[in-house]
N, C-alpha and C positions, 0 to 999 in steps of 0.2 A: 755408424755409432749405435745402430739398433742392437748389435750383439754385445754391448757392454754391460747389460743388466741394470741400466739406469732408466727411470721413468721419465721419458722425454716426450714432448708433443712437438713433432716436426711441423714447420710451416708448410702449408699446402703449396705445391708447385706454382699454382696460379696466383698465389699471394706473395711470392718472393719479390722484394723490392728494396731499394735503398732510400731511406728517409733523409731528405735534406733538412726538414724542419717539421716538428710536430706542432700543430696549432691548437689542439684541444677543441672543446665545444666553442663554436663561433656563432655570434649573432648574425642573422640573415642580412642585416643592414651593412655588415662589413664585407660581404662577399665581393661586391664590385671592386673595392680597394685591394682585396687579396688577389683577385684576378689580375689587376694592373701590376702588382708586385711580381706575380709569377710570369706575366707576359714580358717583363723586362729581362728575364733570363734568356730570351730568344737571341740576344746579342752574343751569348757565349757560343763558341764553335763546338760542333760535335767532336767527340774524342773517343778513344778506346781506353778502358780501364783494365788493369790486371787485377784479378781477384785471387788473393793469396793469403793463406794462413788462417788457422783457427784461433779464436779467442773467446772470452766470456765476460759478461758483466754480472756482478760488479767486479769480479776478478776470477782467476782460474782456481783459486783455493775454495771459493764459495760460489760456484757457477749457478746462475739463475736463468741466464740467457746465453745461448751459444751462437756465435756469429763467425762469418768469414770476413776477412779484411780486404781493404783496397790498397794495393801497392801503387803502381803507376796510375795516375789520375786523381790521387787524393788531394793534391794542391788545387787542381781545377775545381773539385767539389767543394773545397773550403772557400774558394773565391765565390762560387755560386751561392753558398750558404751566407757569406757576408753580404752579398748583393741582395739576397732575399731578406735578410735581417734589416737592412737599410730600408727596403721597400715596405716592410711591415711596421717600422718604427712608429710609435704613437697609436697603433691599433691595439685593441683589447684582445690579444691572443695569448696563448700559453707561453710563458717564458721558460726556456730550458736552462737550468742552473749548471748543467754539465757542459764541458767543452765538446765541440763537435768532433766526433770520431767516425769517419766514413766506414760503414760496415753494412753487411746484409745479414739480418737475423735468420738463422736456419732452424732453431729449435728453442723451446722453453723447457726448463727443468721443472717437473711436477713433483717428484718425490725427493727424498733425502738419502736414499740408500745408494751405495756404491759411488758416491761423489768423488772419492779418492781415485777411483778408476777413471772416471770422466776427466778429472783434473789432469791426470797423467797423460791421457789420450790427447787432450787439447795441447798440453805442453810439448808432447812429442810431434805434433803436427802444426807447430807455429809457422813453419815455412812451406806448408803443403800448397802446391800450385793447383788452382782450379781453372785457370785459363783466362782468356781475354773476353771482354764484353763491350760491344759498342754502346756508347751513350749518345743518343740522337734526339732525345726529347725529355721534357720535364712534365710530369703528370700531377695535377692537384687531385688528391684522392679523398673521398669521404669514407670513413670507417664506421660501420654499424656493428656494434658488439652483440653477439648472440651466444647462447649456451654452447653452441658447437664451434665457436670461434668467430673472428671478425669477417665481415662481408665488406669488400671494397668496391666502390663505384668511382668512375672517373668523372670529375667535375670540369676539368680543363686540361687540355693537352697542348703543350707549347713545343714546337719543333725548334731544335737548336740550329744555328746557322751552319753552313757548309764548313768542313774542317779547314783550319787555318794552316 
């Protein structure tokens, strides 16, 4: 996408991830309860997801975030998200008003020029295959925002059970 003439900020390779649930700013007193909710996900079996297709939020006509989708494995991810939501119920964490759409953010749009070119590129690559990715763990991450971008640190790593 770098040759499209669009002002994009790609996600750094080490920051590529799939977000099951964004929690926002969290009080320290809630951390043990959040750990318990994340730990419950260990009962899910590890699996392989197929990463496929480009997309954009809020939509391809007005792209602000460019992402790659999840084909195979999206139902398991939705089940994991539902289980996590149940575990977090009653805690004062960020509520996401949007339906969960499994995806991996790969770039953020900074400028407004040539968006028609980017939109067309995304639509032409809606079925582009990126390959398979094993999902063997869930990681609770802390995000510290800096002028150069986010810095992520792992707070909790939970291994998924052996494949079923």
